[in-house]
N, C-alpha and C positions, 0 to 999 in steps of 0.2 A: 766609040763602041759603047753600047748600052750596058750598064751595070745595074742590076736591080737592087743592089745593096747601097748604091750611092744616091744621095739626095741632091736635088738641084742646088741647095744652099752649100753643099760641100764643094761645088765648083767655083764658088766666089772666094777670092782671096783678098780680103780687106786688110789693109795695113792700119791697124789701130794703135794709138799710143798706149803705153803702159800707164795705168791710172791706179793710184793707191786709194781705194774707196774708203779707207778708214780715216782719211784726213779731212775730206770735205773741202769747203771753200771758206774756212775761217779766216778773218783778217789777222794781221800780225798781233794786234793788241785790241782787246775789247775793253771799253771803258764802262764805268758805273752808269754814266748818263745813257750810253747805248743800250745797256741792259734794262734800265728803267724805262726807256722809250719803247723798247720791244715788249716789255711786260704790260704796257698799257693796252695791249691786244688781249690780255687775259682778263676776262670779265667775271666778277663774282656772280654765280648763277642765280642767287636769291635776290640781290639788290640791283643787278644789271648795270653796275658801274665797275670800271676797271680796278684791279687790285692796288695799283699805284695811287690813284686818286682817293681810294678809300683809306689809304694809310696802312695797308696790311703788310707792306714790306718794311722791315725794320733796318735791314742791313744787306749790302751786296758785297760779297768777297770774291775776288778773281785772282787765281794764282797764276804763276808764270806759264803754266801749260794750258791756260784758258779754261780751266775748270771753274765753274761758277757755283757758288753756294749762296743761297738766299736765306736770310733769317726772316721768317714770315709768321704772321699770326692770322687768325680768322675772327670774324665778328662774334663767333660763339665756338667754344671748344667742342661742342657737340655737333658741329657741322659735318654732315655725311659726305660732303663733296670734295674732300681733299684730293682724292684720286683724279678727279676731273681737272682741278686746278694744276696739279703736278703734270698731267699729260699736256695741258695747254702751254704751260711754262716750257716744257721740253720742246714743244713744237715751235714756239716763237723764238726761242733762244738757240735753235739748232744751227743757225748760220754764224752765231757769235761765240758759241762755247763748245768745247770738246765734250763736256759733261755738265749736267745741271743737277744739283742736289738742293732740296728744300729742307731746312731744319725748322720744324713747326715749334714755335715758342709761345708761351702764354703769359710771360712776364716781360714788360708790363702788359696788363690786359688792354685789349683794344678798346677805344672809346671814340665817340663821334668827334672829339677834339682833334683826332688825327686825320680827319678828312680834309683834303685840299679844297681851295676855293672852287676849282673846276669840278671836283667831286660833289660839292654842295649844289652847284648849279645843275649838274646832271640829276641828282636826287630830286631836286625841286621840280625839274622838268618831268620827272616820273610821278610827281604828286606827293612826294614825301615833304612833310613840314619840318624842315631843318634850317 
């Protein structure tokens, strides 16, 4: 019998499993190497090289609950792009970490000596004389 208050979708009875959407698909343990590898997807918007090879990540801390804290710096304290870098870090670490916090640090100050060999090659390919 037709019921005008009933939608066709109300007639479908799917048996869906209960899913805790707050947990996600995190692995049992995230390692510093996994975090650093994922952070290679985060590119400094001015230099167009990833933050790992630029030497901008000073430390990676992972607690027992998979909360990741990054001690990071920037090439310049006046960089206006911290929000973009934080957003990209959240995006790339979403499958590894329950939460991501970036502590911006300025000591020691960043220098070109912190750039990895891969980072130097990338900068040279972009035309930087380094």
